[in-house]
N, CA, C and O atoms as a Maestro MAE file, in Angstrom:
{
 s_m_m2io_version
 :::
 2.0.0
}

f_m_ct {
 s_m_title
 :::
 protein
 m_atom[256] {
  # First column is atom index #
  i_m_mmod_type
  r_m_x_coord
  r_m_y_coord
  r_m_z_coord
  i_m_residue_number
  s_m_chain_name
  s_m_pdb_residue_name
  s_m_pdb_atom_name
  i_m_atomic_number
  :::
  1 25 95.799 102.881 134.938 1 A "MET " " N  " 7
  2 3 95.346 101.800 134.106 1 A "MET " " CA " 6
  3 2 96.274 100.605 134.334 1 A "MET " " C  " 6
  4 15 97.497 100.747 134.347 1 A "MET " " O  " 8
  5 25 95.686 99.453 134.508 2 A "GLN " " N  " 7
  6 3 96.456 98.235 134.739 2 A "GLN " " CA " 6
  7 2 97.095 97.753 133.435 2 A "GLN " " C  " 6
  8 15 96.426 97.631 132.409 2 A "GLN " " O  " 8
  9 25 98.384 97.485 133.494 3 A "ARG " " N  " 7
  10 3 99.137 96.967 132.342 3 A "ARG " " CA " 6
  11 2 99.982 95.781 132.790 3 A "ARG " " C  " 6
  12 15 100.381 95.696 133.952 3 A "ARG " " O  " 8
  13 25 100.249 94.870 131.867 4 A "ARG " " N  " 7
  14 3 101.065 93.683 132.176 4 A "ARG " " CA " 6
  15 2 102.556 93.982 132.046 4 A "ARG " " C  " 6
  16 15 102.990 94.730 131.170 4 A "ARG " " O  " 8
  17 25 103.314 93.379 132.940 5 A "VAL " " N  " 7
  18 3 104.776 93.472 132.889 5 A "VAL " " CA " 6
  19 2 105.266 92.494 131.832 5 A "VAL " " C  " 6
  20 15 104.917 91.314 131.856 5 A "VAL " " O  " 8
  21 25 106.085 92.997 130.897 6 A "VAL " " N  " 7
  22 3 106.619 92.125 129.847 6 A "VAL " " CA " 6
  23 2 108.125 91.919 129.996 6 A "VAL " " C  " 6
  24 15 108.706 91.084 129.302 6 A "VAL " " O  " 8
  25 25 108.760 92.671 130.891 7 A "GLY " " N  " 7
  26 3 110.188 92.525 131.111 7 A "GLY " " CA " 6
  27 2 110.697 93.594 132.062 7 A "GLY " " C  " 6
  28 15 109.930 94.399 132.590 7 A "GLY " " O  " 8
  29 25 112.008 93.584 132.269 8 A "PHE " " N  " 7
  30 3 112.649 94.551 133.152 8 A "PHE " " CA " 6
  31 2 113.920 95.055 132.494 8 A "PHE " " C  " 6
  32 15 114.526 94.361 131.677 8 A "PHE " " O  " 8
  33 25 114.316 96.260 132.852 9 A "TYR " " N  " 7
  34 3 115.566 96.840 132.365 9 A "TYR " " CA " 6
  35 2 116.122 97.767 133.441 9 A "TYR " " C  " 6
  36 15 115.424 98.133 134.386 9 A "TYR " " O  " 8
  37 25 117.380 98.135 133.282 10 A "GLN " " N  " 7
  38 3 117.992 99.099 134.187 10 A "GLN " " CA " 6
  39 2 118.172 100.420 133.451 10 A "GLN " " C  " 6
  40 15 118.605 100.453 132.299 10 A "GLN " " O  " 8
  41 25 117.828 101.517 134.144 11 A "ASP " " N  " 7
  42 3 117.985 102.837 133.537 11 A "ASP " " CA " 6
  43 2 119.447 103.267 133.588 11 A "ASP " " C  " 6
  44 15 120.313 102.499 134.006 11 A "ASP " " O  " 8
  45 25 119.712 104.478 133.169 12 A "GLU " " N  " 7
  46 3 121.097 104.969 133.110 12 A "GLU " " CA " 6
  47 2 121.749 105.077 134.488 12 A "GLU " " C  " 6
  48 15 122.975 105.126 134.586 12 A "GLU " " O  " 8
  49 25 120.948 105.113 135.549 13 A "GLN " " N  " 7
  50 3 121.483 105.142 136.915 13 A "GLN " " CA " 6
  51 2 121.483 103.758 137.561 13 A "GLN " " C  " 6
  52 15 121.721 103.618 138.760 13 A "GLN " " O  " 8
  53 25 121.211 102.742 136.744 14 A "MET " " N  " 7
  54 3 121.207 101.338 137.165 14 A "MET " " CA " 6
  55 2 120.062 101.007 138.122 14 A "MET " " C  " 6
  56 15 120.172 100.062 138.903 14 A "MET " " O  " 8
  57 25 118.960 101.772 138.075 15 A "HIS " " N  " 7
  58 3 117.765 101.463 138.838 15 A "HIS " " CA " 6
  59 2 116.874 100.566 137.979 15 A "HIS " " C  " 6
  60 15 116.767 100.768 136.770 15 A "HIS " " O  " 8
  61 25 116.240 99.579 138.604 16 A "TRP " " N  " 7
  62 3 115.382 98.659 137.880 16 A "TRP " " CA " 6
  63 2 114.044 99.294 137.543 16 A "TRP " " C  " 6
  64 15 113.484 100.047 138.339 16 A "TRP " " O  " 8
  65 25 113.541 98.988 136.364 17 A "ALA " " N  " 7
  66 3 112.233 99.445 135.910 17 A "ALA " " CA " 6
  67 2 111.544 98.303 135.181 17 A "ALA " " C  " 6
  68 15 112.185 97.487 134.519 17 A "ALA " " O  " 8
  69 25 110.227 98.265 135.317 18 A "ALA " " N  " 7
  70 3 109.421 97.282 134.597 18 A "ALA " " CA " 6
  71 2 109.079 97.842 133.224 18 A "ALA " " C  " 6
  72 15 108.749 99.022 133.103 18 A "ALA " " O  " 8
  73 25 109.153 97.021 132.201 19 A "ARG " " N  " 7
  74 3 108.669 97.380 130.863 19 A "ARG " " CA " 6
  75 2 107.249 96.842 130.781 19 A "ARG " " C  " 6
  76 15 107.025 95.642 130.944 19 A "ARG " " O  " 8
  77 25 106.294 97.722 130.530 20 A "LEU " " N  " 7
  78 3 104.892 97.334 130.493 20 A "LEU " " CA " 6
  79 2 104.441 97.084 129.059 20 A "LEU " " C  " 6
  80 15 105.071 97.559 128.113 20 A "LEU " " O  " 8
  81 25 103.347 96.337 128.899 21 A "ASP " " N  " 7
  82 3 102.880 95.983 127.555 21 A "ASP " " CA " 6
  83 2 102.416 97.183 126.747 21 A "ASP " " C  " 6
  84 15 102.232 97.068 125.536 21 A "ASP " " O  " 8
  85 25 102.224 98.321 127.378 22 A "CYS " " N  " 7
  86 3 101.862 99.546 126.668 22 A "CYS " " CA " 6
  87 2 103.095 100.251 126.108 22 A "CYS " " C  " 6
  88 15 102.973 101.212 125.349 22 A "CYS " " O  " 8
  89 25 104.296 99.768 126.487 23 A "GLY " " N  " 7
  90 3 105.539 100.379 126.025 23 A "GLY " " CA " 6
  91 2 106.163 101.326 127.028 23 A "GLY " " C  " 6
  92 15 107.302 101.756 126.847 23 A "GLY " " O  " 8
  93 25 105.436 101.659 128.083 24 A "HIS " " N  " 7
  94 3 105.969 102.552 129.108 24 A "HIS " " CA " 6
  95 2 106.835 101.779 130.097 24 A "HIS " " C  " 6
  96 15 106.749 100.555 130.196 24 A "HIS " " O  " 8
  97 25 107.667 102.513 130.824 25 A "GLY " " N  " 7
  98 3 108.484 101.935 131.880 25 A "GLY " " CA " 6
  99 2 107.996 102.429 133.229 25 A "GLY " " C  " 6
  100 15 107.440 103.521 133.334 25 A "GLY " " O  " 8
  101 25 108.206 101.624 134.258 26 A "LEU " " N  " 7
  102 3 107.801 101.975 135.609 26 A "LEU " " CA " 6
  103 2 108.901 101.539 136.566 26 A "LEU " " C  " 6
  104 15 109.194 100.349 136.671 26 A "LEU " " O  " 8
  105 25 109.518 102.501 137.273 27 A "HIS " " N  " 7
  106 3 110.575 102.159 138.216 27 A "HIS " " CA " 6
  107 2 110.032 101.264 139.332 27 A "HIS " " C  " 6
  108 15 108.933 101.477 139.844 27 A "HIS " " O  " 8
  109 25 110.820 100.271 139.689 28 A "VAL " " N  " 7
  110 3 110.460 99.319 140.750 28 A "VAL " " CA " 6
  111 2 111.653 99.177 141.692 28 A "VAL " " C  " 6
  112 15 112.188 98.085 141.882 28 A "VAL " " O  " 8
  113 25 112.050 100.287 142.268 29 A "ARG " " N  " 7
  114 3 113.231 100.307 143.132 29 A "ARG " " CA " 6
  115 2 112.990 99.582 144.458 29 A "ARG " " C  " 6
  116 15 111.886 99.581 145.003 29 A "ARG " " O  " 8
  117 25 114.054 98.973 144.948 30 A "HIS " " N  " 7
  118 3 114.094 98.462 146.316 30 A "HIS " " CA " 6
  119 2 114.923 99.478 147.078 30 A "HIS " " C  " 6
  120 15 116.146 99.509 146.948 30 A "HIS " " O  " 8
  121 25 114.260 100.315 147.876 31 A "ASP " " N  " 7
  122 3 114.915 101.439 148.547 31 A "ASP " " CA " 6
  123 2 114.412 101.542 149.984 31 A "ASP " " C  " 6
  124 15 113.679 102.469 150.326 31 A "ASP " " O  " 8
  125 25 114.815 100.574 150.831 32 A "PRO " " N  " 7
  126 3 114.339 100.594 152.216 32 A "PRO " " CA " 6
  127 2 114.791 101.875 152.933 32 A "PRO " " C  " 6
  128 15 115.863 102.389 152.616 32 A "PRO " " O  " 8
  129 25 114.040 102.391 153.855 33 A "PRO " " N  " 7
  130 3 112.760 101.879 154.362 33 A "PRO " " CA " 6
  131 2 111.551 102.400 153.593 33 A "PRO " " C  " 6
  132 15 110.417 102.069 153.939 33 A "PRO " " O  " 8
  133 25 111.766 103.197 152.570 34 A "TRP " " N  " 7
  134 3 110.640 103.804 151.846 34 A "TRP " " CA " 6
  135 2 109.930 102.820 150.924 34 A "TRP " " C  " 6
  136 15 108.701 102.762 150.911 34 A "TRP " " O  " 8
  137 25 110.672 102.066 150.173 35 A "MET " " N  " 7
  138 3 110.088 101.094 149.252 35 A "MET " " CA " 6
  139 2 110.734 99.739 149.494 35 A "MET " " C  " 6
  140 15 111.945 99.580 149.342 35 A "MET " " O  " 8
  141 25 109.927 98.781 149.865 36 A "ILE " " N  " 7
  142 3 110.434 97.426 150.113 36 A "ILE " " CA " 6
  143 2 110.000 96.551 148.933 36 A "ILE " " C  " 6
  144 15 108.846 96.137 148.831 36 A "ILE " " O  " 8
  145 25 110.943 96.292 148.067 37 A "ARG " " N  " 7
  146 3 110.704 95.416 146.909 37 A "ARG " " CA " 6
  147 2 111.927 94.517 146.733 37 A "ARG " " C  " 6
  148 15 112.658 94.612 145.747 37 A "ARG " " O  " 8
  149 25 112.120 93.654 147.707 38 A "GLU " " N  " 7
  150 3 113.299 92.782 147.689 38 A "GLU " " CA " 6
  151 2 113.351 91.910 146.443 38 A "GLU " " C  " 6
  152 15 114.431 91.523 145.999 38 A "GLU " " O  " 8
  153 25 112.185 91.598 145.878 39 A "TRP " " N  " 7
  154 3 112.123 90.723 144.711 39 A "TRP " " CA " 6
  155 2 112.861 91.298 143.510 39 A "TRP " " C  " 6
  156 15 113.298 90.546 142.638 39 A "TRP " " O  " 8
  157 25 113.007 92.631 143.450 40 A "VAL " " N  " 7
  158 3 113.602 93.252 142.266 40 A "VAL " " CA " 6
  159 2 115.123 93.044 142.183 40 A "VAL " " C  " 6
  160 15 115.709 93.218 141.114 40 A "VAL " " O  " 8
  161 25 115.752 92.681 143.279 41 A "VAL " " N  " 7
  162 3 117.214 92.578 143.274 41 A "VAL " " CA " 6
  163 2 117.732 91.246 142.734 41 A "VAL " " C  " 6
  164 15 118.937 91.082 142.544 41 A "VAL " " O  " 8
  165 25 116.815 90.277 142.480 42 A "THR " " N  " 7
  166 3 117.263 88.996 141.913 42 A "THR " " CA " 6
  167 2 116.563 88.740 140.580 42 A "THR " " C  " 6
  168 15 115.427 89.162 140.367 42 A "THR " " O  " 8
  169 25 117.249 88.055 139.710 43 A "GLU " " N  " 7
  170 3 116.663 87.696 138.419 43 A "GLU " " CA " 6
  171 2 115.424 86.827 138.608 43 A "GLU " " C  " 6
  172 15 114.431 86.992 137.899 43 A "GLU " " O  " 8
  173 25 115.482 85.902 139.563 44 A "GLU " " N  " 7
  174 3 114.345 85.028 139.831 44 A "GLU " " CA " 6
  175 2 113.136 85.841 140.303 44 A "GLU " " C  " 6
  176 15 112.005 85.567 139.903 44 A "GLU " " O  " 8
  177 25 113.377 86.829 141.144 45 A "GLY " " N  " 7
  178 3 112.301 87.679 141.641 45 A "GLY " " CA " 6
  179 2 111.651 88.475 140.521 45 A "GLY " " C  " 6
  180 15 110.426 88.578 140.452 45 A "GLY " " O  " 8
  181 25 112.477 89.039 139.642 46 A "ARG " " N  " 7
  182 3 111.940 89.800 138.510 46 A "ARG " " CA " 6
  183 2 111.182 88.884 137.562 46 A "ARG " " C  " 6
  184 15 110.085 89.226 137.118 46 A "ARG " " O  " 8
  185 25 111.749 87.725 137.245 47 A "ASP " " N  " 7
  186 3 111.097 86.777 136.340 47 A "ASP " " CA " 6
  187 2 109.723 86.362 136.861 47 A "ASP " " C  " 6
  188 15 108.792 86.164 136.081 47 A "ASP " " O  " 8
  189 25 109.600 86.232 138.176 48 A "ALA " " N  " 7
  190 3 108.328 85.822 138.771 48 A "ALA " " CA " 6
  191 2 107.238 86.881 138.591 48 A "ALA " " C  " 6
  192 15 106.052 86.564 138.681 48 A "ALA " " O  " 8
  193 25 107.624 88.130 138.338 49 A "ARG " " N  " 7
  194 3 106.652 89.221 138.174 49 A "ARG " " CA " 6
  195 2 106.238 89.453 136.720 49 A "ARG " " C  " 6
  196 15 105.316 90.225 136.459 49 A "ARG " " O  " 8
  197 25 106.904 88.797 135.777 50 A "ILE " " N  " 7
  198 3 106.515 88.955 134.377 50 A "ILE " " CA " 6
  199 2 105.100 88.400 134.206 50 A "ILE " " C  " 6
  200 15 104.792 87.288 134.637 50 A "ILE " " O  " 8
  201 25 104.258 89.198 133.571 51 A "GLY " " N  " 7
  202 3 102.855 88.833 133.390 51 A "GLY " " CA " 6
  203 2 101.944 89.413 134.452 51 A "GLY " " C  " 6
  204 15 100.723 89.402 134.294 51 A "GLY " " O  " 8
  205 25 102.528 89.927 135.548 52 A "SER " " N  " 7
  206 3 101.693 90.530 136.588 52 A "SER " " CA " 6
  207 2 101.233 91.917 136.154 52 A "SER " " C  " 6
  208 15 101.776 92.495 135.213 52 A "SER " " O  " 8
  209 25 100.243 92.436 136.837 53 A "LEU " " N  " 7
  210 3 99.696 93.745 136.511 53 A "LEU " " CA " 6
  211 2 100.276 94.825 137.401 53 A "LEU " " C  " 6
  212 15 100.473 94.631 138.600 53 A "LEU " " O  " 8
  213 25 100.546 95.976 136.784 54 A "MET " " N  " 7
  214 3 100.987 97.161 137.514 54 A "MET " " CA " 6
  215 2 100.234 98.360 136.977 54 A "MET " " C  " 6
  216 15 99.799 98.373 135.826 54 A "MET " " O  " 8
  217 25 100.086 99.359 137.818 55 A "GLU " " N  " 7
  218 3 99.379 100.576 137.440 55 A "GLU " " CA " 6
  219 2 100.296 101.469 136.607 55 A "GLU " " C  " 6
  220 15 101.391 101.819 137.046 55 A "GLU " " O  " 8
  221 25 99.848 101.839 135.401 56 A "CYS " " N  " 7
  222 3 100.625 102.731 134.539 56 A "CYS " " CA " 6
  223 2 100.009 104.124 134.602 56 A "CYS " " C  " 6
  224 15 98.976 104.384 133.985 56 A "CYS " " O  " 8
  225 25 100.643 105.005 135.344 57 A "LYS " " N  " 7
  226 3 100.147 106.378 135.493 57 A "LYS " " CA " 6
  227 2 100.279 107.168 134.190 57 A "LYS " " C  " 6
  228 15 99.496 108.084 133.937 57 A "LYS " " O  " 8
  229 25 101.256 106.817 133.375 58 A "ARG " " N  " 7
  230 3 101.402 107.524 132.093 58 A "ARG " " CA " 6
  231 2 100.214 107.244 131.180 58 A "ARG " " C  " 6
  232 15 99.751 108.147 130.484 58 A "ARG " " O  " 8
  233 25 99.714 106.017 131.170 59 A "CYS " " N  " 7
  234 3 98.519 105.718 130.380 59 A "CYS " " CA " 6
  235 2 97.318 106.485 130.923 59 A "CYS " " C  " 6
  236 15 96.513 107.013 130.155 59 A "CYS " " O  " 8
  237 25 97.198 106.545 132.254 60 A "ASP " " N  " 7
  238 3 96.108 107.320 132.858 60 A "ASP " " CA " 6
  239 2 96.190 108.782 132.439 60 A "ASP " " C  " 6
  240 15 95.176 109.391 132.098 60 A "ASP " " O  " 8
  241 25 97.395 109.344 132.462 61 A "ASP " " N  " 7
  242 3 97.583 110.753 132.095 61 A "ASP " " CA " 6
  243 2 97.214 111.005 130.629 61 A "ASP " " C  " 6
  244 15 96.699 112.073 130.295 61 A "ASP " " O  " 8
  245 25 97.475 110.029 129.757 62 A "GLU " " N  " 7
  246 3 97.171 110.182 128.332 62 A "GLU " " CA " 6
  247 2 95.663 110.216 128.082 62 A "GLU " " C  " 6
  248 15 95.213 110.777 127.083 62 A "GLU " " O  " 8
  249 25 94.890 109.624 128.975 63 A "LEU " " N  " 7
  250 3 93.434 109.600 128.827 63 A "LEU " " CA " 6
  251 2 92.781 110.924 129.229 63 A "LEU " " C  " 6
  252 15 91.662 111.227 128.815 63 A "LEU " " O  " 8
  253 25 93.492 111.702 130.039 64 A "GLU " " N  " 7
  254 3 92.926 112.975 130.514 64 A "GLU " " CA " 6
  255 2 92.988 114.058 129.470 64 A "GLU " " C  " 6
  256 15 92.553 115.182 129.719 64 A "GLU " " O  " 8
  :::
 }
 m_bond[255] {
  # First column is bond index #
  i_m_from
  i_m_to
  i_m_order
  :::
  1 1 2 1
  2 2 3 1
  3 3 4 2
  4 3 5 1
  5 5 6 1
  6 6 7 1
  7 7 8 2
  8 7 9 1
  9 9 10 1
  10 10 11 1
  11 11 12 2
  12 11 13 1
  13 13 14 1
  14 14 15 1
  15 15 16 2
  16 15 17 1
  17 17 18 1
  18 18 19 1
  19 19 20 2
  20 19 21 1
  21 21 22 1
  22 22 23 1
  23 23 24 2
  24 23 25 1
  25 25 26 1
  26 26 27 1
  27 27 28 2
  28 27 29 1
  29 29 30 1
  30 30 31 1
  31 31 32 2
  32 31 33 1
  33 33 34 1
  34 34 35 1
  35 35 36 2
  36 35 37 1
  37 37 38 1
  38 38 39 1
  39 39 40 2
  40 39 41 1
  41 41 42 1
  42 42 43 1
  43 43 44 2
  44 43 45 1
  45 45 46 1
  46 46 47 1
  47 47 48 2
  48 47 49 1
  49 49 50 1
  50 50 51 1
  51 51 52 2
  52 51 53 1
  53 53 54 1
  54 54 55 1
  55 55 56 2
  56 55 57 1
  57 57 58 1
  58 58 59 1
  59 59 60 2
  60 59 61 1
  61 61 62 1
  62 62 63 1
  63 63 64 2
  64 63 65 1
  65 65 66 1
  66 66 67 1
  67 67 68 2
  68 67 69 1
  69 69 70 1
  70 70 71 1
  71 71 72 2
  72 71 73 1
  73 73 74 1
  74 74 75 1
  75 75 76 2
  76 75 77 1
  77 77 78 1
  78 78 79 1
  79 79 80 2
  80 79 81 1
  81 81 82 1
  82 82 83 1
  83 83 84 2
  84 83 85 1
  85 85 86 1
  86 86 87 1
  87 87 88 2
  88 87 89 1
  89 89 90 1
  90 90 91 1
  91 91 92 2
  92 91 93 1
  93 93 94 1
  94 94 95 1
  95 95 96 2
  96 95 97 1
  97 97 98 1
  98 98 99 1
  99 99 100 2
  100 99 101 1
  101 101 102 1
  102 102 103 1
  103 103 104 2
  104 103 105 1
  105 105 106 1
  106 106 107 1
  107 107 108 2
  108 107 109 1
  109 109 110 1
  110 110 111 1
  111 111 112 2
  112 111 113 1
  113 113 114 1
  114 114 115 1
  115 115 116 2
  116 115 117 1
  117 117 118 1
  118 118 119 1
  119 119 120 2
  120 119 121 1
  121 121 122 1
  122 122 123 1
  123 123 124 2
  124 123 125 1
  125 125 126 1
  126 126 127 1
  127 127 128 2
  128 127 129 1
  129 129 130 1
  130 130 131 1
  131 131 132 2
  132 131 133 1
  133 133 134 1
  134 134 135 1
  135 135 136 2
  136 135 137 1
  137 137 138 1
  138 138 139 1
  139 139 140 2
  140 139 141 1
  141 141 142 1
  142 142 143 1
  143 143 144 2
  144 143 145 1
  145 145 146 1
  146 146 147 1
  147 147 148 2
  148 147 149 1
  149 149 150 1
  150 150 151 1
  151 151 152 2
  152 151 153 1
  153 153 154 1
  154 154 155 1
  155 155 156 2
  156 155 157 1
  157 157 158 1
  158 158 159 1
  159 159 160 2
  160 159 161 1
  161 161 162 1
  162 162 163 1
  163 163 164 2
  164 163 165 1
  165 165 166 1
  166 166 167 1
  167 167 168 2
  168 167 169 1
  169 169 170 1
  170 170 171 1
  171 171 172 2
  172 171 173 1
  173 173 174 1
  174 174 175 1
  175 175 176 2
  176 175 177 1
  177 177 178 1
  178 178 179 1
  179 179 180 2
  180 179 181 1
  181 181 182 1
  182 182 183 1
  183 183 184 2
  184 183 185 1
  185 185 186 1
  186 186 187 1
  187 187 188 2
  188 187 189 1
  189 189 190 1
  190 190 191 1
  191 191 192 2
  192 191 193 1
  193 193 194 1
  194 194 195 1
  195 195 196 2
  196 195 197 1
  197 197 198 1
  198 198 199 1
  199 199 200 2
  200 199 201 1
  201 201 202 1
  202 202 203 1
  203 203 204 2
  204 203 205 1
  205 205 206 1
  206 206 207 1
  207 207 208 2
  208 207 209 1
  209 209 210 1
  210 210 211 1
  211 211 212 2
  212 211 213 1
  213 213 214 1
  214 214 215 1
  215 215 216 2
  216 215 217 1
  217 217 218 1
  218 218 219 1
  219 219 220 2
  220 219 221 1
  221 221 222 1
  222 222 223 1
  223 223 224 2
  224 223 225 1
  225 225 226 1
  226 226 227 1
  227 227 228 2
  228 227 229 1
  229 229 230 1
  230 230 231 1
  231 231 232 2
  232 231 233 1
  233 233 234 1
  234 234 235 1
  235 235 236 2
  236 235 237 1
  237 237 238 1
  238 238 239 1
  239 239 240 2
  240 239 241 1
  241 241 242 1
  242 242 243 1
  243 243 244 2
  244 243 245 1
  245 245 246 1
  246 246 247 1
  247 247 248 2
  248 247 249 1
  249 249 250 1
  250 250 251 1
  251 251 252 2
  252 251 253 1
  253 253 254 1
  254 254 255 1
  255 255 256 2
  :::
 }
}
């Protein structure tokens, strides 16, 4: 289910995660070569993603 990004936070291991409008979190790691998300390493990059849509698998799981 598509949810809007309302902010970002770092987990206990200092990995970045998006806070979604449903209240769930979604990790958005930059971990080359597997995951290329250079935007997550800067505040400007994260700020630019606020309001964008991301797939929330936890919401999908709750519907099943």
